[in-house]
N, C-alpha and C positions, 0 to 999 in steps of 0.2 A: 398562438395558444399559450397561455400562462397558467400553470397549475402550482399552487402552493404546496409545500411539503406538509404532510399530515402524519399522524402517529403510525408506527409500524404495524402492519397487519400480521397476524400469526403465520401467514403463508410465506413471509419473507424474513430474512435474517441478515443483519449487517455483519460483514466480515472484513478482515484484512487479508489480502492475497499477496504473497511474495512472488514477483514476476521474474526476478533474476538476482543472482548473487555472483559477484566477481571478486576474485582475490588475486594478489600479486604473487611473485615467487616466494616471498617471505610469509605467505599465508595471512597477509594483512588485507582487510577488506578494501577494495577499490570502489565498490558501490554495492548497495542493497536497494533494489528497486521494488516498488510495491504499488498497490492500488486498493482503494476502499470500494467495495462492491456489495451486492446483496445476493444471497442464495434465494432463488425463487422456486416454488413448487406449483404444480398444476392446480388450477382452481376450477371447480365445477359450478356453473351457473344454473341453479335449480328453479329460480323464480320464473314464472311463466308470464309472458307479455300478452296484454290485451289492448287492442287498438283504441285510442281515444282521439276525439277531435282536437285539432290544433297541436297534435304531437310534433315534436321536433326531433328528428332522428340524427344520431351520430353513428356512422358506419366505420368501425375501425379498419385499419389497413389490412389486417389479417383475414377479413371477411371475403367471401366469394359470392356475395349477393349481386345478381346482374343489375348494373346501374340503369339500363334502359327500362327494365321492368319496374324498378323502384321509382324512376322518374314518371312513368305512366301512372303508377299507383298514386303518387302524390298529386299528380294533375287531376285525377278523378276523385280524390278524397281531400279532406281538409287537413293537410299535413305538409311538412317540408323537411329538407335535409340541411344540416349545418356542418361546417368544417371546424367549428369551435366547440370542443367537447363540453366546455363549461356552460354552454347555452342549450345543451340537449336535454330533453325530457325523457328520452329513451336512448340508451347506449347499447349497440349491438357488437358482439365479438364472436369469434369462432373458437373451436377447440384448440386452435393453434396459437391462441393469444400469447401465452407464456413463452412458447417456442420461438415466436417471431420477435419478441421483445427482449430476448436474452441471448447469450452466447454460451455454448457448452465448453466448460473448462477441460483441459487435459486431465488425465488421472492425477489426482493430488492427494496428499495426506492432510490430516487436520489435527491441530493441537489446541489446547485451551489457551486463551489469550493471557491469562494470569501466569500460567506456567511458562509460556513463551517469554513474557516480560521479565520474570524472575531469572530465567536462564540468561537473557542478555545482560542483565545487571550483574549477575554473578561471574559470567565468563568474559564479558567485554565492557568493563566499567569505564574505560577511557576511550573507547572507539566512538567516533562522532556519528557513524552510520547507525550503530546499535543504539546510541543515546537518543538519536532522533526518533527511532522507532519506539523507544520506551516513552518519550515525551508524547508521541502521538497516541499510544495506548492509554496513557494516563488522562489525556484529554478526551478521548472517545471511549467513555466508560460503557457505551452500549455495544461495543465490539467484544464478543466473548470467544471468538474462534479465529484462528490464523490458518490459512491454507498455503501449502507449498508442495512442490514435488519432493519425492524422497531424496533426490540428489541435492536439492536446495537445502533441505533440513540437515542433510549430512554435512554440507559446507558450513552451515551455521552452528553445528555441534563443535565441541572442543574436548580436550583431555579432561577437563573439569567435570563436564556433564554432557549427556546426550539428550536430544529432544525425542520424546516418546509419544508418537501420535496415538490418539484414541480412535481414529478412523483412517484406514489406509487404502490407497489405490482406488479412489472413487472419483467420478466426475460429477460436477454440479452445473446447474443452470444459473448463470450469473448475469446480473444487469447493472448498468451504471446508475448514478443518482438520478439523472433525468428520466431514464426509463422506469426506475423504481417509482418516482413520483406519479408517472402516468399509470403504471400498473396498479399501484395502490389506490389511486383515485378511482379507477374502473372497478376494482374488486370490492371496494367499500361503498360504491355508489348504490343507493337504494333502487335505482331504475336501470340496472345493467342486466342484459339478457343475452342468451345464446341466439345466434343468427337464425337457427332453425325456426324459431317462433315467427320471425318476420317472413322467412321464405314461405311458410305455410300460408301466410296471409296474401302476399303479393303474387304467389304463383297462380297460374291459370287454373280455372275450375274444370278443366277437361278431365273426365273420368273414363278410363279405359274399360271396355267390356271384352268378352271373348272374341267377338267379331273384329274389333280394332286390334286386339292382340295378334290374331291370325294375319291381319293385313300388314302390320309392322314386321311380323316374323317373315313374311314373304318378301318384304322390301330388303330385309337384312340377308336373306338368302340370295338376293340378286348379285350378279357379278359387276354391276354398275356401281361405282363408288358414290355417285350422286344419290342413288337410292339409299345407300348406307347412311350418308350424312343427313338426308331428309328424315330418315327413320329416327336417327339419334336426336335431331332437333325436335321432333314430335315427342319423343320420350322425355326430353329435358323440360318440356312445357306442360307436362301432366301434373295433376294434383298428386304430390309424392305419396301422401298417406293413403289416399283412397285407391291408388293404383300400385301400391308397394309390391304386392305379390306378383303382378304381371311384369313390373319393371325388373324385379330380381330374377324372374324366370327368363326374361330376355337376356340378361347378363349371363345366366347359366348356359343358355344355348348359343349365344353369339358374342360372349365377352371378348374373345380373342380378336374377332373381326372389328369390334368397336374400339378396342385398344389400338389396333394398327391403323385405324383411320385418323385423319388429321383433325377431325371434329372434336375429339376428346379434350383438346386444349381450349375449346370455346368456353367462355365464362359461364354460359347457361349449363353446359354439360358438367363443368367442374363443380358447380353448385350441387348438382344431382349426386355426383360421386362423393363429395364431402358429406352430404346428408346421410348417405348409407355407408359411410366409412369405407369406400372403395377407392383408396388412393394409391394402391400399389399394383403393379402388373399382376402379381400372383393372385391377389384378391379379386381381380376382374376376370382374368382368363381361366382361373381354376375353380370358380364357384360351383358348388354342387347343391343337392337338395338340403343337406344338413346345414350348409351355410345360409341358404335361403331362410330356413326355419329360425336359425340363430339371429339373423339380422332383423327379421320380423318381430321376434321376441324382444330384442333390445329396444325396439321402437314401440313396444306394446301394441302391435298390430296383428298378433296371432289370434284371429277370431275363428269361430266355427265356420263362417262362410269361406274364409281363406283356406281352412283345412279341407273343405269340400273340393277346392281346386287342386290342392296338393296330393290328396290321397290317391286319385287315379294315376298320377305320375309315379308315385312311390310304388304302386302295385305293378306297373309296367317295368320299372327299373329293378325291383326285387326279383322279377322273373329272370333278369339277366345276371342274378347272383351278385348284385351290388350291395355292399354292407352299409348300414345306416346306424347312426346314434339315436335318431328320433323315430324310427319306424322299425317294427318287428313283425314277423310272420305269426299271425293269430287271426286267421282271415287276413285283414290288414288293419293294424291298430296303431294309432298315433301315441307316442310316448315321449315326454320331455326327459332330458338326460338325468335330472335330479330324481325323477320318479323311478327311473331305471336303477339308480344307485340304491334307493331305499328298498326296492324289491330284492336286489341282490343281497342287501344286509339281512333281510328277513329270512333268507334261506338258512342262515346260521342259528336261528332261534328255534329251540325245541323245548316245549313246556312239559312234555310227557316223560322225560327222562331225568334222572338225577344228574347234577353237574359232574363233569369229569375231573374236577379239581376241588 
């Protein structure tokens, strides 16, 4: 795969990073090592994918799309997968795109490149290592920031002047030139999409009802690990959006058991976990009714029909004196957290009395 360099996207910034500074006993530089890299920020893919005949998919390595499902989908539809990103008509990535293509720096300070260059010219006019850095910064006019550890900046300071960072003790997501070209190609591509769009299309059309929910619940209650794995396989092959409330309730009731099973590492189940942002032990094993509501809301799946399923559960749990953010006792009434905040603010408004100030 060959990707030509293209103009810098606003989510990326070219920097000079000092990797090490070495001095001898006379405080003369033995070496100043550095690298040119790019600070990258997370990017949100908001454009929605719609399947078209003859589409050519590129699935980036950070994706968790089950390959056998994708293969079956392509065999049954007029489309194919390519390993050459430049030939793709649709590029799919996950929320981990930037994380996978970058490395996290240690905590570093940042100074403006012009101030750093002026400092080297003033303090070390005859030092070859400092001079090399000055030449580099004169050549690379698109570098406006220099990163280094506080110790390295201290070593580069002198009695004449000290380097004063404008940002201290922060870590950045950095990528190399090769990774930058790939990232920028994807981010600026007009047909780059989040993998969730493709997962919705290739995933099975199995829709769970109350009866199926009860059957899978009974399987997860079983002491036979094979029943647990079979139940998880069934869950992983459901239509995520249509079955979201049931899927999340199963995690609420059996999250710990599913986490401890070996099947959670299966690519199908990992796709499901990524879709609902259930990637940590705590999020899977400690999910409660408020978490269920929040995740449904984040996916725009909190409908009246879904609330009809959740309300009886809330009523039973409130009887056990469980506190909720989204449910309160008034008969039983559903309430979004922002609505609750607005109601609390209104308690301080009194239009019948004169202001106290």
